C-alpha positions in Angstrom: -62.8 -69.4 -16.8 -59.6 -71.6 -16.3 -59.9 -75.6 -17.4 -61.0 -77.8 -15.0 -57.7 -79.6 -13.5 -57.9 -83.3 -14.3 -57.0 -85.9 -11.5 -53.7 -86.5 -12.6 -52.4 -83.0 -12.6 -50.0 -82.3 -9.8 -50.6 -79.7 -7.5 -49.9 -76.2 -8.2 -46.6 -75.2 -6.5 -48.8 -73.2 -3.5 -49.9 -74.2 0.1 -53.2 -75.9 0.5 -54.4 -72.8 2.4 -53.6 -70.7 -0.3 -55.2 -72.9 -3.2 -58.3 -73.3 -1.0 -59.0 -69.8 -1.1 -58.4 -69.0 -5.0 -60.5 -72.3 -6.1 -62.8 -72.3 -3.2 -66.1 -72.4 -5.5 -64.5 -75.0 -7.2 -64.0 -77.1 -3.9 -66.6 -79.8 -3.1 -66.9 -81.4 0.2 -68.9 -85.0 0.3 -69.5 -87.2 3.2 -70.3 -90.9 2.5 -71.6 -93.7 4.5 -71.1 -97.4 3.9 -71.4 -101.2 5.8 -67.9 -102.4 6.1 -68.2 -106.4 6.3 -64.8 -106.8 7.7 -65.6 -104.7 11.1 -69.5 -105.4 10.9 -70.3 -101.7 11.4 -71.4 -98.3 9.4 -68.3 -96.3 8.6 -68.4 -92.6 7.0 -65.8 -90.9 5.3 -65.4 -87.2 3.6 -63.8 -86.2 0.9 -63.0 -82.7 -0.3 -62.1 -82.5 -3.7 -60.8 -79.8 -6.4 -62.6 -80.6 -9.8 -61.4 -84.4 -10.0 -58.6 -83.5 -7.7 -59.0 -85.1 -4.6 -57.5 -83.0 -1.6 -58.9 -84.9 1.4 -60.2 -88.3 2.2 -60.6 -89.3 6.0 -62.7 -91.5 8.7 -65.5 -89.3 10.4 -68.2 -90.2 12.9 -71.4 -91.7 11.4 -73.9 -88.3 11.7 -76.5 -89.3 10.3 -78.5 -92.1 12.1 -81.3 -92.3 10.0 -79.1 -93.1 6.7 -77.3 -95.6 9.1 -80.0 -97.5 10.2 -81.4 -99.1 6.7 -77.8 -100.1 5.8 -77.2 -101.8 8.8 -80.5 -103.5 8.7 -79.9 -104.6 5.1 -76.8 -106.0 6.5 -78.4 -108.0 9.0 -80.9 -109.2 6.6 -78.1 -110.6 4.4 -76.4 -112.2 7.3 -79.7 -113.9 7.9 -82.5 -113.4 10.5 -81.8 -116.7 12.2 -78.3 -115.2 13.3 -79.8 -112.3 15.3 -80.0 -112.8 19.0 -83.6 -113.6 19.9 -85.3 -115.0 23.2 -87.6 -118.4 22.9 -90.5 -116.5 23.1 -89.5 -114.4 20.2 -88.5 -117.7 18.2 -91.6 -118.9 18.9 -94.0 -115.8 17.7 -91.9 -115.5 14.8 -92.4 -119.4 13.7 -96.4 -118.5 14.2 -96.0 -115.7 12.4 -94.5 -117.7 9.6 -96.9 -120.5 9.8 -99.8 -118.0 9.6 -98.5 -116.4 6.6 -98.7 -119.8 5.1 -102.5 -119.9 5.2 -104.3 -118.6 2.4 -106.6 -115.6 2.4 -104.2 -113.1 4.4 -101.2 -110.9 3.7 -98.7 -111.4 6.4 -94.8 -110.3 6.2 -92.4 -112.8 5.6 -90.1 -113.5 8.5 -88.9 -116.2 7.1 -84.6 -117.2 6.9 -85.4 -116.8 3.2 -87.0 -113.4 2.9 -85.3 -110.8 0.7 -83.1 -108.5 2.6 -84.6 -105.2 0.9 -88.2 -106.2 2.7 -86.4 -107.1 5.9 -84.4 -104.0 6.1 -88.0 -102.2 5.6 -89.1 -103.5 8.7 -86.0 -104.0 10.6 -84.7 -100.2 10.1 -86.8 -98.2 12.4 -85.7 -100.2 15.7 -81.7 -99.8 14.6 -81.6 -96.0 14.9 -78.9 -94.9 16.5 -76.9 -98.2 16.1 -73.9 -98.6 14.0 -72.8 -102.1 14.6 -74.1 -105.5 14.2 -73.1 -106.5 17.4 -75.1 -103.8 18.9 -78.1 -105.8 17.7 -79.8 -107.2 20.6 -83.6 -109.3 21.3 -84.7 -105.9 22.7 -84.3 -104.3 18.7 -85.8 -107.3 17.1 -88.7 -107.0 20.0 -89.1 -103.4 18.9 -89.3 -104.1 15.4 -91.9 -107.1 15.6 -94.0 -105.1 17.7 -94.0 -102.0 15.2 -94.6 -104.7 12.0 -97.4 -106.0 13.3 -99.5 -103.6 15.8 -101.3 -104.9 18.5 -104.7 -106.1 16.6 -102.8 -108.1 14.1 -100.8 -109.9 17.3 -104.3 -110.6 18.8 -105.1 -112.0 15.6 -102.2 -114.6 16.1 -102.8 -115.2 19.4 -106.6 -116.4 18.5 -105.5 -118.6 15.3 -102.4 -119.8 16.7 -102.1 -119.7 20.5 -98.6 -120.2 21.9 -100.0 -123.2 24.1 -102.3 -126.1 24.1 -103.9 -126.4 27.4 -104.2 -130.1 28.5 -107.5 -131.7 30.3 -104.7 -131.4 33.2 -104.3 -128.1 33.5 -100.8 -128.2 32.0 -99.7 -125.4 29.0 -97.9 -127.4 26.6 -95.8 -125.5 24.3 -96.8 -125.2 20.4 -94.1 -126.1 18.3 -94.8 -124.1 14.8 -91.5 -125.0 13.6 -91.7 -128.6 13.4 -91.4 -130.5 10.1 -94.5 -132.0 10.1 -96.6 -129.0 10.8 -97.6 -127.6 14.2 -96.6 -130.0 16.9 -96.9 -130.6 20.4 -95.1 -133.2 22.7 -97.6 -134.8 25.6 -97.7 -137.6 27.9 -100.5 -139.8 26.7 -102.0 -139.7 30.4 -102.6 -135.8 30.1 -105.0 -136.2 27.4 -107.4 -138.9 29.2 -111.0 -137.5 28.8 -110.2 -135.7 25.8 -112.7 -137.1 23.0 -111.7 -134.7 20.3 -108.3 -133.9 18.8 -106.9 -130.7 19.3 -106.9 -128.2 16.9 -105.9 -124.6 15.7 -106.8 -122.1 13.4 -110.9 -122.1 14.3 -110.8 -126.0 13.9 -109.0 -126.1 10.6 -105.7 -127.5 11.2 -105.1 -130.8 13.6 -102.3 -130.6 16.0 -99.7 -133.2 15.3 -99.5 -135.0 18.9 -96.1 -136.6 19.9 -97.2 -138.8 22.5 -94.8 -139.5 25.5 -94.5 -142.1 27.9 -94.2 -141.1 31.5 -90.6 -140.7 31.3 -91.0 -138.2 28.3 -90.0 -140.6 25.4 -91.4 -140.9 22.3 -94.0 -143.6 21.9 -96.6 -142.6 18.5 -97.3 -139.6 16.6 -101.0 -139.1 15.7 -103.7 -136.5 14.2 -106.5 -138.8 15.3 -106.5 -138.7 19.2 -110.1 -140.5 19.0 -108.8 -143.3 16.6 -105.5 -143.7 18.7 -108.0 -144.4 21.8 -110.0 -147.0 20.3 -107.1 -148.2 18.1 -103.4 -148.6 18.8 -103.6 -147.1 22.2 -104.6 -150.6 23.5 -101.3 -152.1 22.3 -99.1 -149.0 23.5 -100.7 -149.5 27.2 -99.6 -153.0 27.4 -96.1 -152.1 26.4 -96.1 -149.6 28.7 -97.6 -151.8 31.7 -94.5 -153.7 32.2 -92.3 -150.8 32.4 -94.6 -148.5 34.2 -97.1 -150.9 36.6 -98.2 -147.8 39.0 -99.3 -145.3 36.1 -102.7 -145.3 35.3 -104.5 -147.3 32.5 -108.3 -146.5 32.3 -110.3 -149.1 30.4 -111.7 -146.0 28.5 -109.5 -143.3 28.3 -111.7 -141.3 26.3 -113.8 -140.5 29.6 -111.0 -141.2 32.1 -109.6 -138.4 34.4 -106.4 -137.0 32.9 -103.5 -137.1 35.5 -100.0 -135.3 35.4 -98.2 -137.0 38.1 -99.2 -140.4 37.4 -100.4 -140.9 41.0 -103.8 -140.7 42.6 -104.7 -137.1 43.6 -106.2 -136.8 47.1 -108.2 -133.5 48.1 -106.7 -132.3 51.4 -109.1 -129.5 52.6 -106.9 -126.0 53.1 -107.4 -126.3 56.8 -105.8 -129.5 57.2 -102.8 -128.8 54.7 -99.5 -128.8 56.2 -96.1 -127.4 55.1 -93.9 -129.8 53.0 -91.0 -131.3 54.9 -87.7 -130.2 53.6 -86.0 -132.6 51.9 -82.3 -132.5 50.2 -82.0 -130.1 47.4 -85.3 -128.5 47.7 -86.6 -125.9 50.0 -89.6 -125.9 52.0 -92.2 -123.6 50.9 -95.2 -122.9 53.6 -98.4 -122.5 52.7 -98.1 -122.9 48.8 -100.3 -125.8 49.0 -103.7 -125.6 46.8 -107.1 -127.3 47.2 -107.2 -130.1 43.9 -108.8 -128.1 41.0 -111.6 -129.6 38.5 -110.2 -130.7 35.4 -111.0 -128.1 32.8 -113.2 -128.8 30.2 -111.8 -130.2 27.3 -111.0 -127.9 24.1 -113.1 -128.1 20.9 
């Protein structure tokens, strides 16, 4: 058996076809894939070698999507989850999942920006099957990955423990910010809380929401985690301060038993048979038939 040909040896004076015919049993062909940071994509190359001597090295199409997906997912994770395209709803959902992960007694996946790239690749890779470029990743792939990561039952747990919105006594759904620096928080106008005697909570009453109280002009005026204490304490000073700037807005003597208001004006019930279409005003189209009877104030959440 002839000795192996070293990589530095010159090619024999034979045509490529003849050499491959004579040494076919010693020629190997290998295809490798890797992530190319410069192009942000998965690249594949095919090499053919005669012992240590490289006969060919050329780029080829990526033919193994199962091998490409984990590489692309790990590259995306190293780049940072915060840079992936996401909808506002997906950002809020991820913030809730991350907050729930901090709750002792349960095991939730790490969806933070500091999560190890290898762990992110484990749950992100299945949604990237068939993709080869970072630029091809959209919010749709991220949604698929999150759905696979947390099946329906666990998503229901999130909804039960950490709702996406707080329902005010007015009936308005106010989004809860789970990524707020001081913990889960809502921004809400004071008058929308009239009639509420208990402080809003989440996680089965274990966590109090941080209330960022707003003026009628939606400007922050105070924060609290004790709504009853605010009603009986500093609310009087706040009401005096707002009275001069917003004289037409309601200021009940006992806000804990008052009626919540979302518009700042008295509401008058109009029976359906007497309702009239809105008159057309500049900038707003008329929508006949959209008037609704005045609903009762919902029972304050406990």
